[in-house]
C-alpha positions in Angstrom: -7.6 0.7 -14.5 -10.1 -2.1 -15.1 -12.8 -1.6 -17.8 -15.6 -4.1 -18.3 -16.5 -7.2 -16.2 -14.7 -8.0 -13.0 -13.6 -11.5 -12.1 -15.5 -12.7 -9.0 -13.6 -13.9 -6.0 -15.5 -16.4 -3.9 -13.0 -16.1 -1.0 -13.5 -12.3 -0.8 -17.2 -12.6 -1.3 -17.5 -15.1 1.6 -15.3 -13.0 3.8 -17.4 -9.9 3.2 -20.7 -11.7 4.0 -19.5 -13.4 7.2 -17.7 -10.5 8.9 -20.0 -10.2 11.9 -21.5 -7.2 13.5 -19.6 -7.9 16.7 -16.3 -7.4 14.9 -17.6 -4.1 13.4 -18.8 -3.0 16.9 -15.4 -3.7 18.4 -13.7 -1.7 15.7 -16.1 1.2 16.2 -15.4 1.1 20.0 -11.7 1.4 19.3 -11.9 3.9 16.5 -14.9 6.2 16.6 -14.3 7.2 13.0 -14.6 3.6 11.7 -17.4 3.2 9.2 -18.5 6.9 9.1 -19.4 8.6 5.8 -16.8 10.8 4.1 -13.7 9.0 5.4 -12.7 8.5 1.8 -11.8 12.2 1.7 -8.8 11.5 3.8 -7.3 9.6 0.8 -8.3 11.7 -2.2 -6.2 9.7 -4.7 -7.8 6.4 -3.6 -11.3 7.9 -3.5 -10.9 9.2 -7.0 -9.6 5.8 -8.2 -12.4 3.9 -6.5 -15.1 6.2 -8.0 -13.8 5.7 -11.5 -13.3 2.0 -11.0 -16.9 1.6 -9.8 -18.3 3.5 -12.8 -16.2 1.7 -15.5 -16.4 -1.9 -14.3 -19.2 -4.3 -13.3 -19.7 -7.6 -11.6 -21.1 -10.7 -13.3 -23.8 -10.6 -10.7 -24.9 -7.2 -11.9 -26.0 -8.8 -15.2 -28.7 -10.8 -13.3 -30.3 -7.9 -11.5 
């Protein structure tokens, strides 16, 4: 488990910002459950890990907010 500051990844950041709405709409058309709230409950171990990770680590960009 990571504690403290996370190392930023420019590649992942760029990918997240450029994934277009058309791609999301296509995924939603194929899978109606895509992007809906509460889907993390299907994987409780992962949901718990992500919740703890989000609370115990922070990004360098959070320091500038």
